[in-house]
C-alpha positions as CSV (number, residue, x, y, z in Angstrom):
1,M,9.3,24.0,-20.8
2,S,7.4,20.8,-19.2
3,F,9.3,18.0,-17.4
4,I,7.3,15.5,-19.5
5,N,8.7,17.5,-22.5
6,L,12.2,15.8,-21.6
7,F,11.0,12.5,-22.9
8,P,10.5,11.4,-26.4
9,T,7.3,9.5,-25.2
10,L,4.9,9.4,-22.6
11,D,5.6,5.7,-22.1
12,L,9.3,6.6,-21.6
13,F,8.2,9.3,-18.8
14,V,5.7,6.5,-17.4
15,I,8.9,4.0,-17.0
16,F,11.3,6.3,-15.5
17,L,8.4,7.3,-13.1
18,F,8.1,3.3,-12.3
19,V,12.0,3.5,-11.7
20,V,12.3,6.4,-9.6
21,F,9.7,5.3,-7.0
22,V,10.9,2.0,-7.0
23,L,14.1,3.9,-5.8
24,L,12.4,6.0,-3.2
25,H,11.1,3.3,-2.0
26,L,13.7,1.7,-1.6
27,I,15.7,4.7,-0.3
28,F,12.6,5.9,2.0
29,V,11.0,2.7,3.4
30,K,12.1,0.6,5.7
31,K,12.6,-3.3,5.2
32,S,11.0,-3.5,8.4
33,K,8.0,-2.1,7.0
34,L,7.4,-4.1,3.9
35,L,4.6,-5.9,5.7
36,I,2.8,-2.5,6.3
37,N,2.8,-1.3,3.2
38,F,1.9,-5.3,1.6
39,I,-1.1,-4.7,3.7
40,S,-1.8,-1.3,2.8
41,I,-1.9,-1.7,-1.0
42,Y,-4.0,-4.7,-0.7
43,T,-6.5,-3.4,2.0
44,S,-6.6,-0.3,-0.2
45,F,-7.2,-2.3,-3.8
46,A,-10.0,-4.2,-2.0
47,L,-12.1,-1.4,-0.8
48,V,-11.8,0.9,-4.1
49,I,-12.7,-2.2,-5.9
50,I,-15.3,-3.8,-3.5
51,L,-17.0,-0.4,-1.9
52,P,-18.6,0.4,-5.4
53,L,-20.0,-3.0,-5.7
54,F,-21.5,-2.8,-2.7
55,V,-23.3,0.9,-2.4
56,P,-24.7,1.6,-5.7
57,Q,-24.3,5.7,-5.3
58,V,-20.1,5.2,-4.8
59,A,-20.3,3.4,-8.3
60,A,-22.1,6.1,-9.8
61,W,-20.3,9.0,-8.4
62,L,-17.0,7.1,-9.2
63,A,-18.2,6.5,-12.5
64,T,-18.7,10.5,-13.1
65,Y,-15.7,11.1,-11.4
66,Y,-13.0,9.1,-13.0
67,W,-10.0,10.3,-11.5
68,V,-11.4,9.7,-7.8
69,R,-11.2,6.1,-7.8
70,A,-7.0,6.9,-8.9
71,A,-6.9,9.4,-6.1
72,A,-9.1,7.1,-3.4
73,F,-6.7,4.1,-4.1
74,V,-3.5,6.1,-3.4
75,G,-5.4,8.3,-0.3
76,V,-6.6,5.1,1.1
77,Y,-3.0,3.4,0.8
78,V,-0.9,6.3,2.2
79,L,-3.6,6.6,5.2
80,L,-3.7,2.7,5.9
81,G,0.2,3.0,5.7
82,F,0.3,5.5,8.4
83,I,-2.2,4.3,10.5
84,L,-0.4,0.8,10.4
85,H,2.8,2.5,10.9
86,F,1.4,3.4,14.8
87,S,-0.2,-0.5,15.1
88,N,0.9,-3.3,16.2
89,V,1.6,-4.7,13.1
90,L,4.7,-2.7,12.9
91,E,6.1,-5.4,15.4
92,F,5.1,-8.4,13.7
93,S,6.2,-6.2,10.3
94,G,9.8,-5.8,11.9
95,K,10.0,-9.6,12.6
96,V,9.3,-10.4,8.5
97,S,11.9,-7.9,7.0
98,P,13.8,-9.5,4.0
99,T,17.5,-9.7,4.8
100,E,18.6,-9.8,1.3
101,F,19.1,-6.8,-1.1
102,I,17.5,-8.6,-4.1
103,T,14.7,-9.9,-1.8
104,S,13.8,-6.7,-0.8
105,L,14.0,-5.1,-4.5
106,V,11.3,-8.0,-5.8
107,Y,9.0,-7.0,-2.8
108,R,9.0,-3.5,-3.9
109,I,9.0,-3.7,-7.3
110,G,5.9,-5.7,-7.0
111,I,4.2,-2.9,-4.5
112,I,5.2,-0.1,-6.7
113,G,4.2,-2.1,-9.7
114,L,0.9,-2.6,-8.8
115,L,0.6,0.9,-7.3
116,F,1.0,2.0,-10.8
117,T,-1.0,-0.8,-12.3
118,T,-4.1,0.8,-9.8
119,I,-3.8,4.2,-10.7
120,L,-3.2,3.7,-14.6
121,Y,-6.0,1.4,-14.9
122,F,-8.5,3.4,-13.2
123,L,-7.8,6.5,-15.3
124,P,-10.4,7.4,-17.9
125,A,-10.0,5.5,-21.1
126,G,-9.4,8.7,-23.5
127,F,-6.4,9.5,-21.3
128,K,-4.7,5.5,-21.6
129,V,-5.3,6.0,-25.0
130,Q,-2.0,8.4,-25.3
131,F,-0.2,5.4,-23.6
132,G,2.2,3.5,-26.3
133,V,2.2,-0.2,-26.2
134,A,5.5,-0.4,-23.6
135,V,2.8,1.0,-21.0
136,Q,-0.2,-0.4,-22.1
137,T,1.4,-3.8,-21.9
138,L,3.4,-3.5,-18.8
139,F,0.5,-1.5,-16.8
140,V,-2.9,-0.1,-18.6
141,N,-4.6,-3.3,-19.6
142,F,-6.7,-5.5,-17.2
143,I,-4.4,-8.8,-17.8
144,A,-1.8,-6.6,-16.4
145,L,-3.4,-5.7,-13.3
146,V,-4.4,-9.1,-12.4
147,I,-0.8,-10.2,-12.8
148,W,0.8,-7.3,-11.0
149,F,-2.0,-7.9,-8.4
150,F,-0.7,-11.6,-7.8
151,V,2.8,-10.5,-8.4
152,P,3.5,-9.3,-4.7
153,I,1.7,-12.5,-3.2
154,F,4.0,-14.7,-5.6
155,F,7.1,-12.8,-4.2
156,A,5.9,-13.2,-0.9
157,F,5.7,-16.8,-0.9
158,A,8.6,-17.8,-3.2
159,F,10.8,-15.7,-1.0
160,K,9.7,-16.5,2.2
161,F,8.0,-13.6,3.4
162,K,8.1,-15.3,6.8
163,T,9.7,-14.7,10.1
164,R,12.0,-17.1,11.3
165,R,9.7,-19.5,13.6
166,G,7.5,-19.6,10.4
167,W,4.4,-17.8,8.8
168,L,3.0,-16.9,12.0
169,E,4.5,-16.9,15.9
């Protein structure tokens, strides 16, 4: 028996995974590392979207192998998070950590939402058709990708993702 079969629809499984990832992010990623996650996700998004625009061989290869783009996005995100963890950004990231639980939760929902949307958006069209209305609306379409792209940035400004002395010291 497959774990996915425990859910009545594929949509409920994806939403369950989203909630689990947000909870895991709350448990395992310290508040002081949210800026590193923020930088990692946007940099990996930019690399996976922009690199194929300028290198035709990469664009042709990604068009042939659909799953590679989603895997490359996750790989670059994890790699950048690991590299930035040992950089000077960690010191600055510790200064901008949100102090309230709700603020931290909102940042994490935005980061994981962008992560899920990007991965699901890069999947082949034949696979995306299997999702229902809920996942199509929340994660799979281009409008959802644009909204989830701007949600973490909006939260960063709305909930004052800054240090005590201002945006930069």
